[in-house]
N, C-alpha and C positions, 0 to 999 in steps of 0.2 A: 475327747472334743468336746468345750465348749458349745452348750445348747444356743446360747447365742452366736457362734462362729457360723455352726450348722445351720443356723435359716440364714444369715446374714449373704452363706455362701449362696445357698438355693436362690436365695433373692435376685443375688446377684448374677447366676448364673443362668436363670431364666430372662435377666433383663440383657445381657450379651446373647444369648442367644436368639429372641426375638430379633435383636437390631442385626444381628449379622443374619438372619434369613431374609428380613427385608432388602437388605445388602445385595447379598446374592442372588435372590428373586428379582430385583429391579434390575439390575446393572451384573450380567451375567458374566461371571468373569471368563479370564482367557481357559481356565483348566477342561473348559467342558467341549463338547467333541459336534462335528454336525448331526449325530445318532442323537444326541439328548434335545434335539429339538422336529418341530413338526414343521415342515411346508405349507404356509397359508394356502387353504386352496385342495389339500393333499389330507390322505386318510394315513398315511405311512409316515415313521418319521425316519430321518435322515435325509439323505439326498444329495446333490452337489449341492453347496452353497447355501444349505438351511441355516447355516447360521449365520448368514452373512445380510439375512434376510432381514427389513427393520422391524416384522411384527413381535418376529422371535418364539414365538408359543415353544413351549416346554412341554416334553414327553413325558411321559411316569419316570424312565428311569432318569431323567431330569433333575425335574422335581426330587425325587431319591436322592439325588447325589447334591442336591442345594442345602434339603434335608442334613443328611450325616456329614458333609463340610463345615454346615454351623454348627450340629450338634459337638464333632470330635472339637473342632475349635474351641467351644466354650466352655468343655469339659477339662480340657489340658487346662483351660488360660487359668480357670477359677482353682483347678488342681494345684498351679503356679502362683497363684496371690495366695492361697492359703498355707503352702509351704513357707514361702516366707514370711507371712507375718508371723508363724511361729518361729522359723526359726530366729526372726534377724528383731523381731519386736520384743521388751522386753520391756513389761510393765512393773513401773514401783508407786512404791505408795509412801507415805510420810506420817512413821508413827512416832507418837510420844508421850513417854511417860506420863503420870496423873501430877505428879509433882513437878513437870519442865514450865520454867521461867525464860523463857526466848527458845529462840531458835536452833541454836547451837547441841540446845539436850535433845532433839530428835535425830530421828535416822531414818535413812532411808532403806525401806525393805522389798526385794523383789518378790513377786506374785505369780 
């Protein structure tokens, strides 16, 4: 793998991970359960209707679930994008000889 592609992938991964983490932390997704929240005024997690409360305090397992979901989603997305770039993006350059007099004397070469 080219070092340039590695650093671009790492930068893209960090951006996607941070974006997903903020979205999941702000707008808690439906895959979270009542045990992922702490009811306001309570010291224990879970309880009846903890998910439906407007404050939505996250418990430690809830924050871990958001971290894991963001991490895995960003990782899979970056791997798929790098795979598609390597498989379907073919870079070509134009090579011309020293005595070329026009574009007809040049050839496309795959890198």
